[in-house]
Biotite code that builds the C-alpha atoms (Angstrom):
import biotite.structure as struc

atoms = struc.array([
    struc.Atom([39.594, 2.446, 65.988], chain_id="A", res_id=1, res_name="MET", atom_name="CA", element="C"),
    struc.Atom([38.694, 0.981, 63.313], chain_id="A", res_id=2, res_name="ARG", atom_name="CA", element="C"),
    struc.Atom([37.007, 2.780, 60.399], chain_id="A", res_id=3, res_name="SER", atom_name="CA", element="C"),
    struc.Atom([33.181, 1.935, 59.918], chain_id="A", res_id=4, res_name="PRO", atom_name="CA", element="C"),
    struc.Atom([34.074, 1.128, 55.932], chain_id="A", res_id=5, res_name="PHE", atom_name="CA", element="C"),
    struc.Atom([36.612, -1.525, 57.138], chain_id="A", res_id=6, res_name="PHE", atom_name="CA", element="C"),
    struc.Atom([34.944, -5.043, 56.682], chain_id="A", res_id=7, res_name="TYR", atom_name="CA", element="C"),
    struc.Atom([36.516, -8.454, 57.050], chain_id="A", res_id=8, res_name="ARG", atom_name="CA", element="C"),
    struc.Atom([36.330, -11.047, 54.531], chain_id="A", res_id=9, res_name="ALA", atom_name="CA", element="C"),
    struc.Atom([34.576, -13.546, 55.684], chain_id="A", res_id=10, res_name="ASN", atom_name="CA", element="C"),
    struc.Atom([32.001, -10.827, 57.683], chain_id="A", res_id=11, res_name="SER", atom_name="CA", element="C"),
    struc.Atom([28.691, -10.440, 56.926], chain_id="A", res_id=12, res_name="THR", atom_name="CA", element="C"),
    struc.Atom([28.867, -6.999, 56.457], chain_id="A", res_id=13, res_name="LYS", atom_name="CA", element="C"),
    struc.Atom([31.278, -7.302, 53.745], chain_id="A", res_id=14, res_name="ALA", atom_name="CA", element="C"),
    struc.Atom([28.284, -8.559, 51.441], chain_id="A", res_id=15, res_name="THR", atom_name="CA", element="C"),
    struc.Atom([25.406, -6.656, 52.821], chain_id="A", res_id=16, res_name="THR", atom_name="CA", element="C"),
    struc.Atom([26.861, -3.586, 52.509], chain_id="A", res_id=17, res_name="ALA", atom_name="CA", element="C"),
    struc.Atom([27.105, -3.590, 48.628], chain_id="A", res_id=18, res_name="PRO", atom_name="CA", element="C"),
    struc.Atom([23.344, -5.068, 48.619], chain_id="A", res_id=19, res_name="LEU", atom_name="CA", element="C"),
    struc.Atom([22.150, -2.345, 50.732], chain_id="A", res_id=20, res_name="LEU", atom_name="CA", element="C"),
    struc.Atom([23.929, 0.614, 48.405], chain_id="A", res_id=21, res_name="LEU", atom_name="CA", element="C"),
    struc.Atom([22.157, -1.350, 45.341], chain_id="A", res_id=22, res_name="SER", atom_name="CA", element="C"),
    struc.Atom([18.566, -1.404, 47.555], chain_id="A", res_id=23, res_name="VAL", atom_name="CA", element="C"),
    struc.Atom([19.374, 2.496, 47.929], chain_id="A", res_id=24, res_name="LEU", atom_name="CA", element="C"),
    struc.Atom([20.398, 3.349, 44.713], chain_id="A", res_id=25, res_name="LEU", atom_name="CA", element="C"),
    struc.Atom([17.415, 1.601, 43.006], chain_id="A", res_id=26, res_name="LEU", atom_name="CA", element="C"),
    struc.Atom([15.184, 3.490, 45.835], chain_id="A", res_id=27, res_name="LEU", atom_name="CA", element="C"),
    struc.Atom([16.583, 6.763, 44.385], chain_id="A", res_id=28, res_name="LEU", atom_name="CA", element="C"),
    struc.Atom([16.014, 6.027, 40.849], chain_id="A", res_id=29, res_name="ILE", atom_name="CA", element="C"),
    struc.Atom([12.514, 4.971, 41.427], chain_id="A", res_id=30, res_name="SER", atom_name="CA", element="C"),
    struc.Atom([11.480, 7.877, 43.957], chain_id="A", res_id=31, res_name="ALA", atom_name="CA", element="C"),
    struc.Atom([10.858, 10.587, 41.139], chain_id="A", res_id=32, res_name="PRO", atom_name="CA", element="C"),
    struc.Atom([8.081, 8.224, 39.689], chain_id="A", res_id=33, res_name="ALA", atom_name="CA", element="C"),
    struc.Atom([6.656, 7.508, 42.567], chain_id="A", res_id=34, res_name="ALA", atom_name="CA", element="C"),
    struc.Atom([6.167, 11.074, 44.114], chain_id="A", res_id=35, res_name="LEU", atom_name="CA", element="C"),
    struc.Atom([4.694, 12.284, 40.867], chain_id="A", res_id=36, res_name="ALA", atom_name="CA", element="C"),
    struc.Atom([1.254, 11.327, 41.831], chain_id="A", res_id=37, res_name="GLY", atom_name="CA", element="C"),
    struc.Atom([-1.239, 12.582, 39.495], chain_id="A", res_id=38, res_name="ASP", atom_name="CA", element="C"),
    struc.Atom([0.667, 15.804, 38.609], chain_id="A", res_id=39, res_name="ASP", atom_name="CA", element="C"),
    struc.Atom([-0.627, 15.763, 34.636], chain_id="A", res_id=40, res_name="PRO", atom_name="CA", element="C"),
    struc.Atom([2.966, 17.898, 33.886], chain_id="A", res_id=41, res_name="ARG", atom_name="CA", element="C"),
    struc.Atom([4.458, 14.565, 33.937], chain_id="A", res_id=42, res_name="LEU", atom_name="CA", element="C"),
    struc.Atom([2.339, 12.786, 31.777], chain_id="A", res_id=43, res_name="ALA", atom_name="CA", element="C"),
    struc.Atom([2.752, 14.936, 28.753], chain_id="A", res_id=44, res_name="THR", atom_name="CA", element="C"),
    struc.Atom([2.735, 13.044, 25.119], chain_id="A", res_id=45, res_name="THR", atom_name="CA", element="C"),
    struc.Atom([2.712, 13.876, 21.482], chain_id="A", res_id=46, res_name="SER", atom_name="CA", element="C"),
    struc.Atom([-0.408, 11.253, 20.580], chain_id="A", res_id=47, res_name="ASN", atom_name="CA", element="C"),
    struc.Atom([-2.663, 13.494, 21.977], chain_id="A", res_id=48, res_name="LEU", atom_name="CA", element="C"),
    struc.Atom([-5.895, 14.166, 19.663], chain_id="A", res_id=49, res_name="THR", atom_name="CA", element="C"),
    struc.Atom([-7.351, 17.643, 19.597], chain_id="A", res_id=50, res_name="ILE", atom_name="CA", element="C"),
    struc.Atom([-11.367, 16.483, 20.092], chain_id="A", res_id=51, res_name="PHE", atom_name="CA", element="C"),
    struc.Atom([-13.412, 17.418, 17.176], chain_id="A", res_id=52, res_name="ALA", atom_name="CA", element="C"),
    struc.Atom([-17.587, 16.351, 17.654], chain_id="A", res_id=53, res_name="ASP", atom_name="CA", element="C"),
    struc.Atom([-19.507, 17.553, 14.701], chain_id="A", res_id=54, res_name="PRO", atom_name="CA", element="C"),
    struc.Atom([-22.423, 17.534, 16.961], chain_id="A", res_id=55, res_name="SER", atom_name="CA", element="C"),
    struc.Atom([-20.891, 19.869, 19.668], chain_id="A", res_id=56, res_name="SER", atom_name="CA", element="C"),
    struc.Atom([-21.657, 23.746, 18.885], chain_id="A", res_id=57, res_name="SER", atom_name="CA", element="C"),
    struc.Atom([-18.321, 24.373, 19.650], chain_id="A", res_id=58, res_name="TYR", atom_name="CA", element="C"),
    struc.Atom([-15.070, 24.184, 17.445], chain_id="A", res_id=59, res_name="ALA", atom_name="CA", element="C"),
    struc.Atom([-11.377, 24.343, 18.293], chain_id="A", res_id=60, res_name="TYR", atom_name="CA", element="C"),
    struc.Atom([-10.377, 27.643, 18.356], chain_id="A", res_id=61, res_name="HIS", atom_name="CA", element="C"),
    struc.Atom([-6.647, 26.863, 19.099], chain_id="A", res_id=62, res_name="GLY", atom_name="CA", element="C"),
    struc.Atom([-3.820, 26.633, 22.046], chain_id="A", res_id=63, res_name="CYS", atom_name="CA", element="C"),
    struc.Atom([-3.643, 30.328, 23.629], chain_id="A", res_id=64, res_name="PHE", atom_name="CA", element="C"),
    struc.Atom([-1.373, 31.126, 26.590], chain_id="A", res_id=65, res_name="ASN", atom_name="CA", element="C"),
    struc.Atom([-2.822, 32.268, 30.078], chain_id="A", res_id=66, res_name="GLU", atom_name="CA", element="C"),
    struc.Atom([-2.505, 35.893, 31.189], chain_id="A", res_id=67, res_name="THR", atom_name="CA", element="C"),
    struc.Atom([-2.240, 35.637, 35.046], chain_id="A", res_id=68, res_name="THR", atom_name="CA", element="C"),
    struc.Atom([1.629, 35.881, 35.088], chain_id="A", res_id=69, res_name="ASP", atom_name="CA", element="C"),
    struc.Atom([1.609, 38.855, 32.275], chain_id="A", res_id=70, res_name="LEU", atom_name="CA", element="C"),
    struc.Atom([2.719, 42.335, 33.372], chain_id="A", res_id=71, res_name="PRO", atom_name="CA", element="C"),
    struc.Atom([0.314, 44.646, 33.461], chain_id="A", res_id=72, res_name="GLY", atom_name="CA", element="C"),
    struc.Atom([-2.819, 41.885, 33.555], chain_id="A", res_id=73, res_name="THR", atom_name="CA", element="C"),
    struc.Atom([-3.197, 42.408, 37.738], chain_id="A", res_id=74, res_name="THR", atom_name="CA", element="C"),
    struc.Atom([-3.610, 38.526, 37.299], chain_id="A", res_id=75, res_name="GLY", atom_name="CA", element="C"),
    struc.Atom([-6.479, 38.363, 35.055], chain_id="A", res_id=76, res_name="ARG", atom_name="CA", element="C"),
    struc.Atom([-6.870, 35.213, 32.999], chain_id="A", res_id=77, res_name="ARG", atom_name="CA", element="C"),
    struc.Atom([-7.426, 34.783, 29.330], chain_id="A", res_id=78, res_name="ALA", atom_name="CA", element="C"),
    struc.Atom([-10.944, 34.016, 29.969], chain_id="A", res_id=79, res_name="LEU", atom_name="CA", element="C"),
    struc.Atom([-11.745, 36.153, 32.575], chain_id="A", res_id=80, res_name="ASP", atom_name="CA", element="C"),
    struc.Atom([-15.363, 37.508, 33.471], chain_id="A", res_id=81, res_name="GLY", atom_name="CA", element="C"),
    struc.Atom([-16.841, 34.112, 33.246], chain_id="A", res_id=82, res_name="GLY", atom_name="CA", element="C"),
    struc.Atom([-17.155, 30.718, 35.361], chain_id="A", res_id=83, res_name="ILE", atom_name="CA", element="C"),
    struc.Atom([-14.985, 28.019, 35.715], chain_id="A", res_id=84, res_name="ASN", atom_name="CA", element="C"),
    struc.Atom([-14.844, 24.436, 37.016], chain_id="A", res_id=85, res_name="GLU", atom_name="CA", element="C"),
    struc.Atom([-12.410, 21.895, 38.097], chain_id="A", res_id=86, res_name="VAL", atom_name="CA", element="C"),
    struc.Atom([-12.573, 18.440, 37.931], chain_id="A", res_id=87, res_name="LYS", atom_name="CA", element="C"),
    struc.Atom([-9.725, 16.295, 39.169], chain_id="A", res_id=88, res_name="PRO", atom_name="CA", element="C"),
    struc.Atom([-9.963, 12.875, 37.750], chain_id="A", res_id=89, res_name="GLY", atom_name="CA", element="C"),
    struc.Atom([-12.837, 13.189, 35.270], chain_id="A", res_id=90, res_name="ASN", atom_name="CA", element="C"),
    struc.Atom([-12.584, 16.575, 33.133], chain_id="A", res_id=91, res_name="MET", atom_name="CA", element="C"),
    struc.Atom([-12.910, 16.190, 29.364], chain_id="A", res_id=92, res_name="THR", atom_name="CA", element="C"),
    struc.Atom([-13.084, 18.393, 26.419], chain_id="A", res_id=93, res_name="VAL", atom_name="CA", element="C"),
    struc.Atom([-16.813, 17.349, 25.862], chain_id="A", res_id=94, res_name="GLN", atom_name="CA", element="C"),
    struc.Atom([-17.699, 17.723, 29.689], chain_id="A", res_id=95, res_name="MET", atom_name="CA", element="C"),
    struc.Atom([-15.844, 21.281, 29.838], chain_id="A", res_id=96, res_name="CYS", atom_name="CA", element="C"),
    struc.Atom([-17.736, 22.491, 26.455], chain_id="A", res_id=97, res_name="GLN", atom_name="CA", element="C"),
    struc.Atom([-21.389, 21.138, 27.787], chain_id="A", res_id=98, res_name="ALA", atom_name="CA", element="C"),
    struc.Atom([-20.642, 22.946, 31.076], chain_id="A", res_id=99, res_name="PHE", atom_name="CA", element="C"),
    struc.Atom([-19.993, 26.144, 28.983], chain_id="A", res_id=100, res_name="CYS", atom_name="CA", element="C"),
    struc.Atom([-22.648, 26.014, 26.776], chain_id="A", res_id=101, res_name="LYS", atom_name="CA", element="C"),
    struc.Atom([-25.426, 25.099, 29.755], chain_id="A", res_id=102, res_name="ALA", atom_name="CA", element="C"),
    struc.Atom([-23.812, 28.470, 31.251], chain_id="A", res_id=103, res_name="GLY", atom_name="CA", element="C"),
    struc.Atom([-22.779, 26.527, 34.295], chain_id="A", res_id=104, res_name="GLY", atom_name="CA", element="C"),
    struc.Atom([-26.074, 26.087, 36.085], chain_id="A", res_id=105, res_name="SER", atom_name="CA", element="C"),
    struc.Atom([-28.720, 27.580, 33.896], chain_id="A", res_id=106, res_name="GLY", atom_name="CA", element="C"),
    struc.Atom([-27.057, 30.927, 32.545], chain_id="A", res_id=107, res_name="GLY", atom_name="CA", element="C"),
    struc.Atom([-26.058, 32.099, 28.933], chain_id="A", res_id=108, res_name="PRO", atom_name="CA", element="C"),
    struc.Atom([-24.069, 29.893, 26.742], chain_id="A", res_id=109, res_name="ALA", atom_name="CA", element="C"),
    struc.Atom([-20.594, 30.781, 27.047], chain_id="A", res_id=110, res_name="TYR", atom_name="CA", element="C"),
    struc.Atom([-18.713, 31.673, 23.690], chain_id="A", res_id=111, res_name="LYS", atom_name="CA", element="C"),
    struc.Atom([-15.357, 30.373, 24.755], chain_id="A", res_id=112, res_name="PHE", atom_name="CA", element="C"),
    struc.Atom([-14.605, 27.070, 26.480], chain_id="A", res_id=113, res_name="ALA", atom_name="CA", element="C"),
    struc.Atom([-11.037, 26.542, 27.711], chain_id="A", res_id=114, res_name="GLY", atom_name="CA", element="C"),
    struc.Atom([-8.804, 23.609, 29.194], chain_id="A", res_id=115, res_name="LEU", atom_name="CA", element="C"),
    struc.Atom([-5.890, 24.023, 31.376], chain_id="A", res_id=116, res_name="GLU", atom_name="CA", element="C"),
    struc.Atom([-3.668, 21.937, 33.327], chain_id="A", res_id=117, res_name="TYR", atom_name="CA", element="C"),
    struc.Atom([-6.040, 18.611, 32.587], chain_id="A", res_id=118, res_name="SER", atom_name="CA", element="C"),
    struc.Atom([-8.623, 19.553, 34.595], chain_id="A", res_id=119, res_name="ARG", atom_name="CA", element="C"),
    struc.Atom([-9.593, 23.192, 35.022], chain_id="A", res_id=120, res_name="GLU", atom_name="CA", element="C"),
    struc.Atom([-12.703, 24.049, 32.682], chain_id="A", res_id=121, res_name="CYS", atom_name="CA", element="C"),
    struc.Atom([-12.742, 28.135, 32.004], chain_id="A", res_id=122, res_name="TRP", atom_name="CA", element="C"),
    struc.Atom([-15.841, 29.702, 30.293], chain_id="A", res_id=123, res_name="CYS", atom_name="CA", element="C"),
    struc.Atom([-16.113, 33.094, 28.820], chain_id="A", res_id=124, res_name="ALA", atom_name="CA", element="C"),
    struc.Atom([-17.578, 35.609, 26.368], chain_id="A", res_id=125, res_name="GLN", atom_name="CA", element="C"),
    struc.Atom([-14.140, 36.736, 25.171], chain_id="A", res_id=126, res_name="GLN", atom_name="CA", element="C"),
    struc.Atom([-10.913, 35.898, 25.480], chain_id="A", res_id=127, res_name="ILE", atom_name="CA", element="C"),
    struc.Atom([-7.928, 38.829, 26.785], chain_id="A", res_id=128, res_name="SER", atom_name="CA", element="C"),
    struc.Atom([-6.515, 40.304, 24.113], chain_id="A", res_id=129, res_name="GLY", atom_name="CA", element="C"),
    struc.Atom([-2.940, 40.013, 25.670], chain_id="A", res_id=130, res_name="LEU", atom_name="CA", element="C"),
    struc.Atom([-3.644, 36.538, 25.138], chain_id="A", res_id=131, res_name="SER", atom_name="CA", element="C"),
    struc.Atom([-1.944, 35.052, 21.689], chain_id="A", res_id=132, res_name="VAL", atom_name="CA", element="C"),
    struc.Atom([-2.309, 32.224, 20.098], chain_id="A", res_id=133, res_name="GLN", atom_name="CA", element="C"),
    struc.Atom([0.445, 29.016, 20.808], chain_id="A", res_id=134, res_name="SER", atom_name="CA", element="C"),
    struc.Atom([1.663, 25.977, 18.612], chain_id="A", res_id=135, res_name="PRO", atom_name="CA", element="C"),
    struc.Atom([-0.978, 23.153, 19.501], chain_id="A", res_id=136, res_name="ASP", atom_name="CA", element="C"),
    struc.Atom([1.652, 21.388, 20.734], chain_id="A", res_id=137, res_name="GLY", atom_name="CA", element="C"),
    struc.Atom([2.189, 23.713, 23.615], chain_id="A", res_id=138, res_name="ASP", atom_name="CA", element="C"),
    struc.Atom([-1.540, 22.153, 24.975], chain_id="A", res_id=139, res_name="CYS", atom_name="CA", element="C"),
    struc.Atom([0.182, 18.753, 25.417], chain_id="A", res_id=140, res_name="ASN", atom_name="CA", element="C"),
    struc.Atom([-1.366, 18.087, 28.492], chain_id="A", res_id=141, res_name="LEU", atom_name="CA", element="C"),
    struc.Atom([-3.806, 15.258, 28.649], chain_id="A", res_id=142, res_name="PRO", atom_name="CA", element="C"),
    struc.Atom([-7.487, 15.522, 30.353], chain_id="A", res_id=143, res_name="CYS", atom_name="CA", element="C"),
    struc.Atom([-7.780, 13.822, 33.363], chain_id="A", res_id=144, res_name="ASP", atom_name="CA", element="C"),
    struc.Atom([-10.811, 11.788, 32.202], chain_id="A", res_id=145, res_name="GLY", atom_name="CA", element="C"),
    struc.Atom([-9.750, 10.867, 28.722], chain_id="A", res_id=146, res_name="ASN", atom_name="CA", element="C"),
    struc.Atom([-6.068, 10.464, 28.269], chain_id="A", res_id=147, res_name="LYS", atom_name="CA", element="C"),
    struc.Atom([-6.383, 10.734, 24.577], chain_id="A", res_id=148, res_name="THR", atom_name="CA", element="C"),
    struc.Atom([-7.142, 14.194, 24.569], chain_id="A", res_id=149, res_name="GLU", atom_name="CA", element="C"),
    struc.Atom([-5.554, 17.396, 24.915], chain_id="A", res_id=150, res_name="ALA", atom_name="CA", element="C"),
    struc.Atom([-6.635, 19.095, 27.724], chain_id="A", res_id=151, res_name="CYS", atom_name="CA", element="C"),
    struc.Atom([-4.332, 22.378, 27.502], chain_id="A", res_id=152, res_name="GLY", atom_name="CA", element="C"),
    struc.Atom([-1.295, 22.787, 29.382], chain_id="A", res_id=153, res_name="GLY", atom_name="CA", element="C"),
    struc.Atom([0.683, 24.529, 32.071], chain_id="A", res_id=154, res_name="VAL", atom_name="CA", element="C"),
    struc.Atom([-0.198, 28.237, 31.714], chain_id="A", res_id=155, res_name="LEU", atom_name="CA", element="C"),
    struc.Atom([-1.612, 27.151, 28.327], chain_id="A", res_id=156, res_name="LYS", atom_name="CA", element="C"),
    struc.Atom([-5.526, 26.910, 27.303], chain_id="A", res_id=157, res_name="LEU", atom_name="CA", element="C"),
    struc.Atom([-7.286, 24.651, 24.736], chain_id="A", res_id=158, res_name="SER", atom_name="CA", element="C"),
    struc.Atom([-9.412, 26.598, 23.355], chain_id="A", res_id=159, res_name="VAL", atom_name="CA", element="C"),
    struc.Atom([-12.859, 26.085, 21.737], chain_id="A", res_id=160, res_name="SER", atom_name="CA", element="C"),
    struc.Atom([-15.365, 28.652, 20.166], chain_id="A", res_id=161, res_name="LEU", atom_name="CA", element="C"),
    struc.Atom([-19.281, 28.037, 19.852], chain_id="A", res_id=162, res_name="ILE", atom_name="CA", element="C"),
    struc.Atom([-20.337, 28.865, 16.274], chain_id="A", res_id=163, res_name="TYR", atom_name="CA", element="C"),
])
């Protein structure tokens, strides 16, 4: 019985095998990029700006860690007791601040507005004492609605404070 890897020099298989191998290798190399989809963790960049709008009633307060995975928090968030909004594909810092200022849909303005994971907006009257400030570079995910702005990170919140 012949080995399946044995090819005659003039065989068509002799030229198609390396070609097939090359195509498969190319597919394997490009697969992670194609599978990434809209996962913002794969779109981090160091060219993000921290949103600052003099007409906004919020000012940037810093990058803070999320507390859901910390011991003793029972899953409570850094910005707990308020409201939240998730807008895949659309969220911006300005949109989140406006949502928190309006109290969601007509409630009181929230003191803190925080963005996490490119698309999540969290509003609360206080920030958990367990949440500590992180370097601004840890909030390195672009906003879904404006890829030049920082919108938190993975378990990191870009926090603004009303003044």
